[in-house]
C-alpha positions as CSV (number, residue, x, y, z in Angstrom):
1,M,-12.9,18.2,-33.4
2,L,-13.4,19.3,-29.8
3,K,-16.8,17.5,-29.7
4,Q,-15.2,14.4,-31.0
5,K,-12.5,14.5,-28.3
6,K,-15.1,14.9,-25.6
7,S,-17.2,12.1,-27.1
8,F,-14.1,9.9,-27.0
9,F,-13.4,10.8,-23.4
10,L,-17.0,10.1,-22.3
11,L,-16.9,6.7,-24.0
12,L,-14.1,5.7,-21.6
13,T,-16.6,5.3,-18.8
14,P,-18.6,2.5,-20.5
15,V,-15.3,1.0,-21.7
16,S,-14.1,1.0,-18.1
17,I,-17.3,-0.7,-16.9
18,I,-17.0,-3.4,-19.6
19,I,-13.4,-4.1,-18.7
20,L,-14.3,-4.4,-14.9
21,L,-17.2,-6.7,-15.7
22,L,-14.9,-8.9,-17.8
23,V,-12.2,-9.2,-15.2
24,R,-14.7,-9.6,-12.4
25,N,-16.0,-12.8,-14.1
26,N,-12.7,-14.0,-15.5
27,S,-9.5,-14.0,-13.5
28,W,-7.5,-15.3,-16.4
29,I,-8.2,-12.1,-18.3
30,A,-7.3,-10.1,-15.3
31,E,-4.1,-12.0,-14.8
32,Y,-2.6,-12.5,-18.3
33,I,-4.2,-9.7,-20.4
34,F,-3.9,-7.0,-17.8
35,A,-1.8,-7.7,-14.7
36,Q,1.0,-9.5,-16.5
37,G,0.3,-7.9,-19.9
38,V,-1.0,-4.3,-20.4
39,Y,-0.4,-3.2,-16.8
40,K,3.1,-4.5,-16.3
41,L,4.3,-3.0,-19.6
42,L,2.8,0.4,-19.1
43,A,3.4,0.5,-15.3
44,Q,7.1,0.0,-15.7
45,L,7.4,2.6,-18.5
46,I,5.3,5.3,-16.8
47,S,6.6,4.8,-13.2
48,N,10.2,5.1,-14.4
49,I,9.3,8.4,-16.1
50,T,7.4,9.8,-13.2
51,G,10.2,8.4,-10.9
52,L,12.6,10.9,-12.4
53,I,10.7,13.7,-10.8
54,P,12.0,14.0,-7.2
55,F,8.7,14.9,-5.5
56,S,5.4,13.2,-5.2
57,L,3.1,13.9,-8.1
58,M,0.2,12.6,-6.0
59,E,0.8,15.4,-3.5
60,L,1.1,18.0,-6.3
61,F,-2.2,16.6,-7.8
62,I,-4.0,17.0,-4.5
63,Y,-2.8,20.6,-4.1
64,I,-3.9,21.4,-7.7
65,T,-7.2,19.7,-7.2
66,I,-7.9,21.8,-4.1
67,I,-7.2,25.0,-6.0
68,L,-9.3,23.9,-9.0
69,S,-12.2,22.9,-6.8
70,I,-12.2,26.3,-5.2
71,S,-12.1,27.9,-8.6
72,L,-14.8,25.7,-9.9
73,L,-17.0,26.6,-6.9
74,V,-16.6,30.3,-7.6
75,Y,-17.3,29.7,-11.3
76,I,-20.6,27.8,-10.5
77,V,-21.7,30.6,-8.1
78,R,-21.0,33.1,-10.9
79,I,-23.1,31.1,-13.3
80,I,-26.0,30.8,-10.8
81,F,-26.2,34.5,-10.2
82,S,-25.4,35.5,-13.7
83,R,-28.0,37.3,-15.7
84,N,-26.5,35.9,-18.9
85,K,-29.1,34.2,-21.1
86,D,-26.4,31.6,-22.0
87,K,-26.1,30.2,-18.5
88,G,-27.9,27.0,-19.6
89,N,-25.2,26.2,-22.2
90,K,-22.4,27.1,-19.8
91,S,-23.9,24.8,-17.2
92,L,-24.2,22.0,-19.7
93,N,-20.6,22.5,-21.0
94,L,-19.3,22.5,-17.4
95,L,-21.1,19.3,-16.7
96,I,-19.7,17.7,-19.8
97,N,-16.2,18.8,-19.0
98,I,-16.4,17.4,-15.5
99,S,-17.8,14.2,-16.9
100,C,-14.8,14.0,-19.3
101,V,-12.3,14.4,-16.5
102,F,-14.1,11.8,-14.4
103,S,-14.2,9.4,-17.3
104,V,-10.5,9.7,-18.0
105,L,-9.6,9.2,-14.3
106,L,-11.9,6.2,-14.1
107,F,-10.3,4.6,-17.1
108,L,-6.8,5.2,-15.7
109,F,-7.8,3.7,-12.4
110,T,-9.4,0.7,-14.1
111,I,-6.2,-0.1,-16.1
112,F,-3.7,0.7,-13.4
113,A,-5.5,-0.6,-10.3
114,G,-9.0,-1.8,-10.7
115,T,-8.3,-4.9,-12.9
116,N,-5.5,-6.0,-10.5
117,Y,-8.0,-6.6,-7.7
118,Y,-9.4,-9.5,-9.8
119,R,-6.2,-11.2,-10.8
120,Y,-5.3,-14.7,-9.4
121,S,-4.3,-14.6,-5.8
122,F,-0.6,-14.5,-4.9
123,S,-1.0,-18.0,-3.3
124,E,-2.6,-19.4,-6.5
125,I,0.2,-18.0,-8.7
126,N,2.9,-19.3,-6.5
127,N,1.3,-22.6,-5.4
128,I,1.2,-21.6,-1.8
129,K,-1.3,-23.9,0.0
130,V,-3.5,-21.8,2.3
131,E,-5.4,-23.8,4.8
132,E,-6.9,-23.6,8.3
133,S,-4.4,-23.7,11.1
134,S,-4.6,-24.5,14.8
135,I,-4.0,-22.1,17.6
136,E,-0.8,-24.2,18.4
137,E,0.5,-23.5,14.9
138,L,-0.3,-19.8,15.2
139,Y,1.5,-19.8,18.6
140,K,4.6,-21.5,17.0
141,L,4.5,-18.9,14.2
142,N,4.6,-16.1,16.7
143,L,7.5,-17.8,18.5
144,Y,9.4,-18.1,15.3
145,L,8.9,-14.5,14.4
146,V,9.8,-13.4,17.9
147,E,13.1,-15.3,17.7
148,Q,13.9,-13.8,14.3
149,A,13.0,-10.2,15.3
150,S,14.9,-10.5,18.6
151,T,18.1,-11.8,16.9
152,I,18.0,-9.0,14.3
153,R,17.3,-6.3,16.9
154,E,20.1,-7.4,19.1
155,E,22.5,-7.5,16.2
156,L,21.5,-3.9,15.2
157,E,22.1,-2.8,18.8
158,L,25.5,-4.6,19.1
159,N,26.6,-2.9,15.8
160,Q,25.2,0.4,17.0
161,D,23.3,0.6,13.7
162,H,20.4,3.1,13.7
163,I,20.0,3.1,17.6
164,N,19.7,6.6,19.2
165,E,20.6,7.6,22.8
166,M,17.1,6.5,24.0
167,G,17.5,3.1,22.6
168,I,14.9,3.7,19.8
169,L,15.7,2.4,16.4
170,E,16.1,5.3,13.9
171,A,17.2,5.6,10.3
172,D,18.7,9.1,10.3
173,N,22.0,7.9,9.1
174,I,20.7,6.4,5.9
175,S,19.5,8.5,2.9
176,W,16.2,8.0,1.1
177,L,18.0,6.9,-2.0
178,E,20.0,4.3,-0.1
179,L,16.8,3.1,1.6
180,T,14.7,2.8,-1.6
181,N,17.7,1.1,-3.4
182,S,17.9,-1.5,-0.6
183,V,14.2,-2.3,-1.0
184,E,14.6,-2.5,-4.8
185,D,17.5,-4.9,-4.3
186,A,15.4,-6.9,-2.0
187,Y,12.8,-7.3,-4.7
188,I,15.4,-8.3,-7.2
189,N,16.5,-11.1,-4.8
190,L,12.8,-12.0,-4.2
191,S,12.0,-12.2,-7.9
192,E,14.3,-15.2,-8.3
193,N,11.8,-17.3,-6.5
194,Y,8.7,-15.2,-7.4
195,P,9.0,-14.1,-11.0
196,T,5.8,-12.1,-11.1
197,L,7.5,-9.6,-8.6
198,G,10.2,-8.8,-11.1
199,G,10.6,-5.8,-13.3
200,S,12.0,-2.3,-13.2
201,F,9.7,0.3,-11.6
202,G,10.1,3.9,-10.4
203,R,11.4,4.4,-6.9
204,A,9.1,5.2,-3.9
205,K,8.7,8.8,-2.9
206,P,8.4,10.5,0.5
207,V,5.4,12.7,1.0
208,L,6.3,16.3,2.1
209,Y,3.2,16.7,4.3
210,S,3.4,13.3,5.8
211,K,1.9,14.3,9.1
212,F,-1.5,14.8,7.5
213,M,-1.3,11.2,6.3
214,S,-0.7,10.2,10.0
215,R,-3.8,12.2,11.0
216,M,-5.6,10.0,8.5
217,E,-3.8,6.9,9.9
218,I,-2.3,6.2,6.5
219,T,1.3,5.0,6.2
220,G,1.5,4.8,2.4
221,I,-0.5,5.2,-0.8
222,F,-0.1,3.7,-4.2
223,W,-1.2,6.3,-6.7
224,P,-2.4,4.6,-9.9
225,F,-2.5,7.9,-11.9
226,S,1.2,8.3,-11.8
227,L,2.2,4.7,-10.7
228,E,3.9,6.1,-7.6
229,A,4.5,4.5,-4.2
230,N,4.0,7.4,-1.8
231,I,5.4,7.0,1.7
232,N,4.5,8.7,5.0
233,I,7.9,9.5,6.5
234,H,6.6,11.1,9.7
235,V,6.1,7.7,11.4
236,P,8.5,5.7,13.5
237,D,11.6,4.9,11.4
238,Y,11.7,1.1,11.8
239,T,8.2,0.8,10.1
240,I,9.2,2.7,6.9
241,P,11.1,0.0,5.0
242,A,8.2,-2.4,5.3
243,T,5.8,0.3,4.2
244,I,7.9,1.0,1.1
245,A,8.0,-2.7,0.3
246,H,4.2,-2.9,0.8
247,E,3.5,0.0,-1.6
248,M,6.0,-1.4,-4.1
249,A,4.0,-4.6,-4.0
250,H,0.9,-2.6,-5.2
251,Q,3.2,-1.0,-7.8
252,R,3.9,-4.6,-9.1
253,G,0.2,-5.2,-9.5
254,F,-0.8,-6.9,-6.2
255,M,-3.5,-4.7,-4.9
256,R,-5.0,-6.9,-2.1
257,E,-3.8,-5.6,1.3
258,D,-3.2,-9.0,2.9
259,E,-1.0,-10.0,-0.1
260,A,0.9,-6.7,-0.2
261,N,1.7,-7.1,3.5
262,Y,3.0,-10.7,2.9
263,I,5.0,-9.7,-0.1
264,A,6.5,-6.8,1.9
265,Y,7.6,-9.3,4.6
266,L,9.1,-11.6,2.0
267,A,11.0,-8.7,0.3
268,C,12.4,-7.4,3.6
269,I,13.6,-10.8,4.8
270,H,15.3,-11.4,1.4
271,S,17.3,-8.2,1.9
272,E,20.9,-8.1,3.2
273,D,20.1,-5.0,5.1
274,L,19.3,-5.7,8.8
275,L,17.0,-2.7,9.1
276,L,14.8,-4.1,6.3
277,Q,14.8,-7.5,7.8
278,Y,13.8,-6.1,11.2
279,S,11.1,-3.9,9.7
280,G,9.5,-6.8,7.7
281,T,9.7,-9.2,10.6
282,M,8.1,-6.8,13.0
283,L,5.3,-6.2,10.4
284,A,4.7,-9.9,10.3
285,L,5.0,-10.3,14.1
286,T,2.4,-7.5,14.7
287,Q,-0.1,-9.2,12.4
288,A,0.5,-12.7,13.8
289,G,0.5,-11.3,17.4
290,N,-2.9,-9.6,16.9
291,A,-4.3,-12.8,15.5
292,L,-3.0,-14.8,18.5
293,Y,-4.3,-12.3,21.0
294,K,-7.9,-12.7,19.6
295,E,-7.6,-16.5,20.0
296,D,-5.7,-16.8,23.2
297,P,-4.5,-13.7,25.2
298,D,-2.5,-15.8,27.6
299,L,-0.4,-17.3,24.8
300,Y,0.0,-13.9,23.3
301,Y,1.4,-12.4,26.5
302,E,3.7,-15.5,26.9
303,T,5.2,-14.7,23.5
304,R,5.6,-11.0,24.5
305,S,7.8,-12.2,27.4
306,Y,10.3,-13.5,24.9
307,F,10.8,-10.1,23.2
308,Y,14.2,-8.6,23.1
309,E,14.1,-5.4,25.2
310,G,14.8,-3.2,22.2
311,M,11.7,-4.5,20.6
312,H,9.6,-3.3,23.6
313,V,11.3,0.1,23.2
314,D,10.4,0.3,19.5
315,L,6.8,-0.8,20.1
316,R,6.3,1.7,22.9
317,D,7.6,4.4,20.6
318,K,5.2,3.3,17.9
319,S,2.2,3.1,20.3
320,N,2.9,6.6,21.7
321,Y,3.2,8.0,18.2
322,W,-0.1,6.6,16.9
323,S,-2.1,7.3,20.1
324,Q,-2.1,11.0,19.3
325,F,-4.2,10.3,16.2
326,D,-6.7,7.8,17.6
327,N,-10.4,8.4,17.2
328,T,-10.1,11.9,15.7
329,V,-12.7,13.1,13.1
330,I,-10.1,12.8,10.4
331,S,-8.8,9.3,11.3
332,T,-12.4,8.0,11.7
333,A,-13.5,9.4,8.4
334,S,-10.4,8.1,6.7
335,T,-10.9,4.6,8.1
336,K,-14.5,4.5,6.8
337,M,-13.4,5.7,3.4
338,N,-10.6,3.1,3.2
339,D,-13.0,0.4,4.3
340,T,-15.5,1.3,1.6
341,Y,-12.8,1.5,-1.0
342,L,-11.5,-2.0,-0.2
343,K,-15.0,-3.5,-0.2
344,V,-15.9,-1.9,-3.5
345,N,-12.7,-3.3,-5.0
346,N,-13.3,-7.0,-4.2
347,Q,-12.0,-7.1,-0.7
348,K,-15.2,-8.1,1.1
349,D,-13.6,-8.0,4.6
350,G,-12.7,-4.4,4.1
351,V,-10.2,-3.2,6.6
352,K,-10.4,-6.6,8.3
353,S,-8.7,-8.2,5.3
354,Y,-5.3,-6.8,6.6
355,G,-5.4,-9.7,9.2
356,R,-5.5,-12.4,6.5
357,M,-1.8,-11.9,6.0
358,V,-1.4,-14.4,8.8
359,D,-2.9,-17.2,6.7
360,L,-0.2,-16.6,4.1
361,L,2.5,-16.5,6.8
362,L,1.4,-19.8,8.2
363,A,1.2,-21.4,4.8
364,G,4.6,-20.1,3.8
365,L,6.3,-21.1,7.0
366,K,4.4,-24.2,8.1
367,A,6.2,-26.8,6.0
368,E,9.7,-25.7,7.0
369,Y,9.3,-24.4,10.5
370,L,6.1,-25.7,11.9
């Protein structure tokens, strides 16, 4: 019976490879069999169950993995230096057991993340026409976002909502439950126009040791093995709502980073909460501003001159925060790992694909505002 179980587990590796080959060559299968079929059904069920647990299962998994890795290393050393004649069988059994664990994890990743990289793009599903845009259009997009962000930031300040004595936007007066409920409500509103974003999923979770995520320059992680959206809460407060919305986009099956950023923006601006609106708009403005700076620095600095003063305060706070983690060994290694991960999973631009959100912003706003 044990051998049969192990054989079954080992077979999951070729099954995973076959599934990935299928979806790689057929987006219809990726979209309708997996993303809107198997994945959506199981993801809602599992994420709502894991969501009942108040702490991050991903974080617990990492701690357990560290302990097991140390134990495994000790066990391997004992086998190597053992005089037991049975060390060959023990080594083989250990290799098989490790292969079984790898096979199960690969299968879970394939079903709950891998296939979704090959689904139809968000623009294709929702008939958003993405096309080349001029620098003038990019400039106008920035002006529009500056105006929106400035208006929201001024209203927050006038209402004395979330503003500390230094003028920095904070969210200390809102609970995690209230914040995640607000993002969930935003997705409910958004799903009226974008049905594929609908559904009931488990709430996002704060990571206890968030500072280590900052050292890796990571603001959030979607964990496919528990279907959790894990959030770094050590970062400047105004960025957190957009990060929650971003990871919840992954939870809803949209794994491409550029699309998750755009969906996060859409979710936030569909919220009735000013903090969410500001967070999402600033995410979009940062991406659009970076793109404009590369094309025309003078136009970029012109748009900066229109920022409401509170926006400058928030951006300085954000810059000061992240500067302490720049170019460290951990952050550099993490960036390379993330870049490799994205390229392996059908995002050929790697980390650079984050900037492609701007094309979606232009496509989504061009007809109405540009």
